[in-house]
C-alpha positions as CSV (number, residue, x, y, z in Angstrom):
1,M,139.1,52.5,150.5
2,D,135.8,51.4,151.9
3,N,132.5,52.2,150.3
4,I,130.4,54.9,151.8
5,S,127.1,53.8,153.3
6,K,123.8,55.1,152.1
7,E,123.6,57.2,155.2
8,E,127.0,58.8,154.7
9,S,126.7,61.8,152.5
10,V,129.0,63.8,150.3
11,S,129.2,66.3,153.2
12,D,130.3,63.6,155.6
13,V,133.1,62.5,153.3
14,L,134.1,66.1,152.8
15,L,134.3,66.7,156.5
16,Q,136.1,63.4,157.3
17,Y,138.8,63.9,154.7
18,G,139.0,67.7,155.3
19,L,139.7,67.1,159.0
20,I,142.3,64.4,158.2
21,S,143.9,66.7,155.7
22,T,144.0,69.5,158.2
23,L,145.7,67.3,160.8
24,V,148.3,66.0,158.3
25,S,148.9,69.6,157.1
26,I,149.4,70.8,160.6
27,L,151.8,67.9,161.4
28,Y,153.8,68.8,158.2
29,Y,153.8,72.5,159.3
30,V,155.2,71.4,162.8
31,G,157.8,69.4,161.0
32,L,158.9,72.5,159.1
33,Y,158.8,74.5,162.3
34,L,161.1,71.9,164.0
35,M,163.6,72.2,161.1
36,G,163.8,75.9,161.6
37,A,162.6,79.2,160.1
38,E,164.8,78.6,157.0
39,S,162.7,75.6,156.0
40,Y,159.7,77.9,155.5
41,L,161.6,79.6,152.6
42,K,162.8,76.4,150.9
43,P,161.0,74.5,148.2
44,I,160.1,71.7,150.6
45,A,157.6,74.1,152.2
46,Y,155.5,74.1,148.9
47,F,154.9,70.4,149.4
48,S,152.3,71.4,152.0
49,Y,150.0,72.3,149.1
50,A,150.1,68.6,147.9
51,I,148.6,67.3,151.1
52,P,145.1,68.8,150.7
53,I,145.2,68.0,147.0
54,L,145.9,64.4,147.8
55,F,143.1,64.1,150.4
56,A,140.6,66.0,148.2
57,V,141.2,63.6,145.3
58,I,141.0,60.6,147.6
59,A,137.7,61.8,149.1
60,S,136.2,62.4,145.6
61,V,137.3,59.1,144.3
62,K,135.8,57.4,147.4
63,V,132.4,58.9,146.6
64,K,132.8,58.1,142.9
65,R,133.6,54.5,143.5
66,S,130.8,54.1,146.0
67,K,128.1,55.6,143.9
68,L,129.7,54.6,140.6
69,Y,129.4,58.2,139.4
70,L,130.3,61.6,140.7
71,P,128.5,64.7,139.3
72,F,130.7,67.7,138.7
73,G,128.9,69.7,141.4
74,D,129.5,67.1,144.1
75,A,133.2,66.7,143.0
76,L,133.6,70.5,143.3
77,K,131.9,70.6,146.7
78,I,134.2,67.8,148.1
79,I,137.4,69.1,146.6
80,F,136.9,72.8,147.5
81,G,135.5,71.8,150.9
82,V,138.6,69.8,151.8
83,F,140.8,72.7,150.6
84,V,138.9,75.2,152.7
85,L,139.0,73.1,155.8
86,S,142.7,72.3,155.4
87,F,143.8,75.8,154.8
88,F,141.6,77.4,157.4
89,G,142.8,75.0,160.0
90,L,146.4,75.6,159.0
91,S,145.9,79.4,159.0
92,L,144.5,79.2,162.6
93,F,147.4,77.0,163.7
94,S,149.9,79.4,162.1
95,F,148.4,82.3,163.9
96,I,148.5,80.6,167.2
97,L,152.1,79.3,166.7
98,N,153.5,82.7,165.6
99,N,151.6,84.9,168.1
100,Y,151.3,82.8,171.2
101,I,153.6,79.8,171.2
102,D,156.9,81.1,169.6
103,T,157.0,84.8,168.7
104,A,160.7,84.6,168.2
105,F,160.2,82.1,165.4
106,A,157.9,84.6,163.6
107,E,160.5,87.3,164.0
108,R,163.2,85.0,162.6
109,T,161.0,84.1,159.6
110,I,160.5,87.8,158.9
111,Q,164.3,88.5,159.1
112,L,164.9,85.6,156.7
113,T,162.2,86.9,154.3
114,V,163.9,90.3,154.3
115,Q,167.3,88.8,153.7
116,K,166.1,86.5,150.8
117,T,164.2,89.5,149.3
118,Q,167.2,91.6,149.4
119,E,169.4,88.9,147.8
120,M,166.9,88.3,145.1
121,L,166.5,92.0,144.2
122,L,170.3,92.5,144.2
123,S,170.7,89.6,141.8
124,L,168.2,91.3,139.5
125,N,170.2,94.6,139.7
126,V,167.4,96.5,141.3
127,P,168.5,99.9,142.5
128,Q,169.2,100.1,146.3
129,S,166.5,102.7,146.7
130,E,163.9,100.2,145.4
131,I,165.3,97.4,147.6
132,D,165.1,99.7,150.6
133,K,161.5,100.5,149.7
134,Q,160.5,96.8,149.5
135,I,162.2,96.0,152.7
136,K,160.4,98.8,154.4
137,I,157.1,97.4,153.1
138,I,157.9,93.9,154.4
139,L,158.9,95.2,157.8
140,S,155.8,97.4,158.1
141,M,153.5,94.5,157.5
142,N,152.4,92.4,160.4
143,M,152.5,89.1,158.5
144,Y,151.3,87.1,161.4
145,S,148.4,89.2,162.6
146,F,144.9,87.6,162.5
147,S,143.8,90.0,159.8
148,S,146.8,89.3,157.6
149,I,146.5,85.6,158.0
150,M,142.8,85.6,157.2
151,R,143.4,87.9,154.2
152,G,146.0,85.5,152.9
153,F,143.5,82.6,153.5
154,F,140.8,84.3,151.5
155,Y,143.2,85.1,148.6
156,Q,144.2,81.4,148.7
157,C,140.6,80.4,148.5
158,I,140.3,82.2,145.1
159,F,143.3,80.1,143.8
160,L,142.0,77.0,145.4
161,F,138.5,77.4,143.9
162,L,140.1,77.6,140.4
163,L,142.2,74.5,141.2
164,S,139.1,72.8,142.5
165,L,137.3,73.4,139.2
166,I,140.2,71.8,137.3
167,I,140.4,68.8,139.6
168,A,136.6,68.3,139.7
169,A,136.5,68.3,135.9
170,I,139.1,65.5,135.9
171,V,137.6,63.3,138.6
172,K,133.9,63.7,137.8
173,K,132.0,60.9,136.3
174,N,128.5,61.4,134.9
175,K,125.7,59.2,136.1
176,P,125.3,56.3,133.7
177,E,122.2,56.3,131.5
178,F,120.2,53.2,131.9
179,T,118.7,51.6,128.9
180,T,115.7,49.3,129.0
């Protein structure tokens, strides 16, 4: 990791690593897409959350090493900023993929979601009337509409902010007090 120059600010590092994280996240998403709709419902899909976490930590450590300290506020700004850029970019890509590039893929994902929901509810001995109600709810939602995707993004931001607080508390390093 190279040191940041005096001209390079916390915002520059946030933007740089946020964009790299976005690109890597989209490439991972494309990989899942190429493996088929089933891959979106497997545990491997959750690894996509690790990508922005990794880049947020790398960005904050880069600033900390360069300045020899990292105030909590700067750490929070970097980490949450990388998260927001990554998930916003991925949300936009998901919208474009499912609404313009491959609508059949979106339909297949919805069918699999219904199937997995039904299987899970049956295994929990949920009455068929409740299962039918839940399936009706899933089918009535337009999971890939712009408003649904953005609503999901904003809900993620709440969780991501809380996660950012925790990570920032771990990576921060107070400015050393100089003694004369």
